[in-house]
N, C-alpha and C positions, 0 to 999 in steps of 0.2 A: 604518465606511462611508467615512471620509476616506482611509484606506490603500487601500481598494478603488478609490476614484476616482483616486488618485495612480497606482496600478499600471496601470490601464486607460488613463488618459491618457498616461502614459510610454510604453506599448507602442504606441498609436496615433501618438504624435509620432515615434517611431522609424520606424514605417512610412511616414509622410509625408516623411520626409527621404530616402527611397529613390529617388523618381522622378528626382532629379537625376543619378544614375548612368545612367539609361536615356533621357536627354533626346534624344539624337541619335545616329544611326549614325556610326561612325568612319570608314567608307569606303564605296565603291561596292559592294563585295562584301556588305557587311552588309544593304545595301538589297535586294540580289538573294535573300538568304536569306528563307525564310519566317519572318516575324516572329510571335513569340507575341503573342496579341491583348492580354493583360493581365499584362505581367511585373511591374508594380509591385504588383498585388494578390497574385500568387503569393509575391512577396518578403515582403509583409506577413504572409500566412498563416504563412510560415516563421518570421518573427520572433515572431509570437504563440504559435506552437507551442513555440519555444525559451523564451519567457517563462514559458509554462505549466510547462514542464519544470522550469525553475529554481524556481518557486514550489513545485512539488510535491517537489522533491528537495533544494533548497538553503536554503529559508526556515526560519529558526530555530524559528519557533512558527506557530500557526494565527492569531494576532493577533485573538483573540476571535471567531473565525468569519469575519473579513473575508478571509482568504486563500481560503476556500472560495468565498465570493461572487465574488471576483476571478477565480477559476479558471472559475466557471460564466460570468462575463461574457465571458471570453476565448473559451470554447468557443462561446458565441452569436455573438461577433464573427465567428470563423472560419466558422461555418455561414452567416452573412449573406453573407460575402465569396464563399464558394463558390456560394451560391445566385444571387448577382449575376452571377458569371461564367457559370453555366449559362444564366441567362436572356438572356445576350447571344450565345449561340451560333446565334441565328437568322439 
């Protein structure tokens, strides 16, 4: 369970560090372009998907079932992020 929490917290921490790159447009042309509504969330989804792939293909063992639990948690987090973006399309 401890490994599961570490993996999920690490993935989420990586996601939370992404918004700095999207903080402000670089010039006026960027402002004119249609902005994506949630670039940070999309980047988090990409990072979570990469973390899941790494767990599935690179992790040495199943860590007594904790790897499977971590992958399920990542899937759930991705689902919630996508549902949140879909709910904000109104």
